[in-house]
PyMOL CGO cylinders between C-alpha atoms (Angstrom):
from pymol import cmd
from pymol.cgo import CYLINDER

trace = [
    CYLINDER, 138.97, 195.02, 112.34, 138.32, 193.66, 115.83, 0.3, 1, 1, 1, 1, 1, 1,
    CYLINDER, 138.32, 193.66, 115.83, 140.86, 191.98, 118.05, 0.3, 1, 1, 1, 1, 1, 1,
    CYLINDER, 140.86, 191.98, 118.05, 139.77, 188.81, 119.81, 0.3, 1, 1, 1, 1, 1, 1,
    CYLINDER, 139.77, 188.81, 119.81, 140.70, 188.64, 123.46, 0.3, 1, 1, 1, 1, 1, 1,
    CYLINDER, 140.70, 188.64, 123.46, 140.83, 185.76, 125.90, 0.3, 1, 1, 1, 1, 1, 1,
    CYLINDER, 140.83, 185.76, 125.90, 140.35, 186.08, 129.64, 0.3, 1, 1, 1, 1, 1, 1,
    CYLINDER, 140.35, 186.08, 129.64, 142.34, 183.91, 131.99, 0.3, 1, 1, 1, 1, 1, 1,
    CYLINDER, 142.34, 183.91, 131.99, 143.02, 184.10, 135.71, 0.3, 1, 1, 1, 1, 1, 1,
    CYLINDER, 143.02, 184.10, 135.71, 146.40, 183.30, 137.24, 0.3, 1, 1, 1, 1, 1, 1,
    CYLINDER, 146.40, 183.30, 137.24, 147.90, 183.42, 140.69, 0.3, 1, 1, 1, 1, 1, 1,
    CYLINDER, 147.90, 183.42, 140.69, 151.46, 183.71, 141.88, 0.3, 1, 1, 1, 1, 1, 1,
    CYLINDER, 151.46, 183.71, 141.88, 153.65, 185.78, 144.09, 0.3, 1, 1, 1, 1, 1, 1,
    CYLINDER, 153.65, 185.78, 144.09, 156.56, 188.07, 144.67, 0.3, 1, 1, 1, 1, 1, 1,
    CYLINDER, 156.56, 188.07, 144.67, 158.98, 186.01, 146.75, 0.3, 1, 1, 1, 1, 1, 1,
    CYLINDER, 158.98, 186.01, 146.75, 161.63, 187.83, 148.81, 0.3, 1, 1, 1, 1, 1, 1,
    CYLINDER, 161.63, 187.83, 148.81, 164.42, 186.20, 150.78, 0.3, 1, 1, 1, 1, 1, 1,
    CYLINDER, 164.42, 186.20, 150.78, 165.82, 187.59, 154.04, 0.3, 1, 1, 1, 1, 1, 1,
    CYLINDER, 165.82, 187.59, 154.04, 168.14, 189.89, 152.05, 0.3, 1, 1, 1, 1, 1, 1,
    CYLINDER, 168.14, 189.89, 152.05, 165.11, 191.35, 150.21, 0.3, 1, 1, 1, 1, 1, 1,
    CYLINDER, 165.11, 191.35, 150.21, 166.19, 189.74, 146.92, 0.3, 1, 1, 1, 1, 1, 1,
    CYLINDER, 166.19, 189.74, 146.92, 163.30, 188.90, 144.56, 0.3, 1, 1, 1, 1, 1, 1,
    CYLINDER, 163.30, 188.90, 144.56, 162.94, 185.38, 143.17, 0.3, 1, 1, 1, 1, 1, 1,
    CYLINDER, 162.94, 185.38, 143.17, 162.39, 185.10, 139.44, 0.3, 1, 1, 1, 1, 1, 1,
    CYLINDER, 162.39, 185.10, 139.44, 162.10, 181.84, 137.52, 0.3, 1, 1, 1, 1, 1, 1,
    CYLINDER, 162.10, 181.84, 137.52, 163.45, 180.89, 134.10, 0.3, 1, 1, 1, 1, 1, 1,
    CYLINDER, 163.45, 180.89, 134.10, 160.61, 179.85, 131.80, 0.3, 1, 1, 1, 1, 1, 1,
    CYLINDER, 160.61, 179.85, 131.80, 161.87, 177.13, 129.43, 0.3, 1, 1, 1, 1, 1, 1,
    CYLINDER, 161.87, 177.13, 129.43, 165.27, 178.78, 129.19, 0.3, 1, 1, 1, 1, 1, 1,
    CYLINDER, 165.27, 178.78, 129.19, 164.06, 181.79, 127.21, 0.3, 1, 1, 1, 1, 1, 1,
    CYLINDER, 164.06, 181.79, 127.21, 162.47, 184.29, 129.61, 0.3, 1, 1, 1, 1, 1, 1,
    CYLINDER, 162.47, 184.29, 129.61, 162.34, 185.24, 133.28, 0.3, 1, 1, 1, 1, 1, 1,
    CYLINDER, 162.34, 185.24, 133.28, 159.24, 185.95, 135.36, 0.3, 1, 1, 1, 1, 1, 1,
    CYLINDER, 159.24, 185.95, 135.36, 157.70, 185.83, 138.80, 0.3, 1, 1, 1, 1, 1, 1,
    CYLINDER, 157.70, 185.83, 138.80, 156.33, 182.38, 139.73, 0.3, 1, 1, 1, 1, 1, 1,
    CYLINDER, 156.33, 182.38, 139.73, 152.68, 182.18, 138.65, 0.3, 1, 1, 1, 1, 1, 1,
    CYLINDER, 152.68, 182.18, 138.65, 150.18, 180.00, 136.83, 0.3, 1, 1, 1, 1, 1, 1,
    CYLINDER, 150.18, 180.00, 136.83, 146.54, 179.18, 136.25, 0.3, 1, 1, 1, 1, 1, 1,
    CYLINDER, 146.54, 179.18, 136.25, 144.07, 178.63, 139.06, 0.3, 1, 1, 1, 1, 1, 1,
    CYLINDER, 144.07, 178.63, 139.06, 142.80, 175.04, 139.00, 0.3, 1, 1, 1, 1, 1, 1,
    CYLINDER, 142.80, 175.04, 139.00, 139.13, 174.12, 139.34, 0.3, 1, 1, 1, 1, 1, 1,
    CYLINDER, 139.13, 174.12, 139.34, 138.06, 174.25, 142.99, 0.3, 1, 1, 1, 1, 1, 1,
    CYLINDER, 138.06, 174.25, 142.99, 141.20, 176.11, 144.08, 0.3, 1, 1, 1, 1, 1, 1,
    CYLINDER, 141.20, 176.11, 144.08, 141.18, 179.59, 145.64, 0.3, 1, 1, 1, 1, 1, 1,
    CYLINDER, 141.18, 179.59, 145.64, 143.70, 182.26, 144.63, 0.3, 1, 1, 1, 1, 1, 1,
    CYLINDER, 143.70, 182.26, 144.63, 145.91, 181.81, 147.72, 0.3, 1, 1, 1, 1, 1, 1,
    CYLINDER, 145.91, 181.81, 147.72, 146.13, 178.04, 147.31, 0.3, 1, 1, 1, 1, 1, 1,
    CYLINDER, 146.13, 178.04, 147.31, 146.94, 178.47, 143.61, 0.3, 1, 1, 1, 1, 1, 1,
    CYLINDER, 146.94, 178.47, 143.61, 149.65, 181.03, 144.38, 0.3, 1, 1, 1, 1, 1, 1,
    CYLINDER, 149.65, 181.03, 144.38, 151.28, 178.77, 146.98, 0.3, 1, 1, 1, 1, 1, 1,
    CYLINDER, 151.28, 178.77, 146.98, 151.10, 175.75, 144.64, 0.3, 1, 1, 1, 1, 1, 1,
    CYLINDER, 151.10, 175.75, 144.64, 152.56, 177.65, 141.69, 0.3, 1, 1, 1, 1, 1, 1,
    CYLINDER, 152.56, 177.65, 141.69, 155.40, 179.09, 143.77, 0.3, 1, 1, 1, 1, 1, 1,
    CYLINDER, 155.40, 179.09, 143.77, 156.22, 175.60, 145.04, 0.3, 1, 1, 1, 1, 1, 1,
    CYLINDER, 156.22, 175.60, 145.04, 156.01, 173.99, 141.59, 0.3, 1, 1, 1, 1, 1, 1,
    CYLINDER, 156.01, 173.99, 141.59, 158.28, 176.59, 140.00, 0.3, 1, 1, 1, 1, 1, 1,
    CYLINDER, 158.28, 176.59, 140.00, 160.77, 177.13, 142.84, 0.3, 1, 1, 1, 1, 1, 1,
    CYLINDER, 160.77, 177.13, 142.84, 160.53, 174.28, 145.34, 0.3, 1, 1, 1, 1, 1, 1,
    CYLINDER, 160.53, 174.28, 145.34, 159.86, 176.80, 148.12, 0.3, 1, 1, 1, 1, 1, 1,
    CYLINDER, 159.86, 176.80, 148.12, 157.01, 175.82, 150.45, 0.3, 1, 1, 1, 1, 1, 1,
    CYLINDER, 157.01, 175.82, 150.45, 157.85, 177.70, 153.66, 0.3, 1, 1, 1, 1, 1, 1,
    CYLINDER, 157.85, 177.70, 153.66, 156.09, 180.99, 152.86, 0.3, 1, 1, 1, 1, 1, 1,
    CYLINDER, 156.09, 180.99, 152.86, 154.83, 183.84, 154.99, 0.3, 1, 1, 1, 1, 1, 1,
    CYLINDER, 154.83, 183.84, 154.99, 152.01, 185.82, 153.41, 0.3, 1, 1, 1, 1, 1, 1,
    CYLINDER, 152.01, 185.82, 153.41, 152.74, 189.54, 153.77, 0.3, 1, 1, 1, 1, 1, 1,
    CYLINDER, 152.74, 189.54, 153.77, 150.03, 191.16, 151.68, 0.3, 1, 1, 1, 1, 1, 1,
    CYLINDER, 150.03, 191.16, 151.68, 148.20, 191.13, 148.42, 0.3, 1, 1, 1, 1, 1, 1,
    CYLINDER, 148.20, 191.13, 148.42, 149.85, 192.92, 145.50, 0.3, 1, 1, 1, 1, 1, 1,
    CYLINDER, 149.85, 192.92, 145.50, 146.70, 193.29, 143.42, 0.3, 1, 1, 1, 1, 1, 1,
    CYLINDER, 146.70, 193.29, 143.42, 145.89, 192.44, 139.86, 0.3, 1, 1, 1, 1, 1, 1,
    CYLINDER, 145.89, 192.44, 139.86, 146.88, 193.54, 136.42, 0.3, 1, 1, 1, 1, 1, 1,
    CYLINDER, 146.88, 193.54, 136.42, 145.61, 193.14, 132.89, 0.3, 1, 1, 1, 1, 1, 1,
    CYLINDER, 145.61, 193.14, 132.89, 147.59, 192.81, 129.71, 0.3, 1, 1, 1, 1, 1, 1,
]
cmd.load_cgo(trace, "trace")
């Protein structure tokens, strides 16, 4: 038996406030996660990350500190 897989690419971020507290968002009232989402056509990863963070948190004043990397699940 083979398992079908689907590849998708997302972008997001780890958002820290001045007290080093991490922002997590409530997804539809049933789970918590870091702000992230799919990269739109013509968008680079950084633009997608900034857009997703803004859409999910309303925060648009961001300082980029460094890239976390990538993961697969």
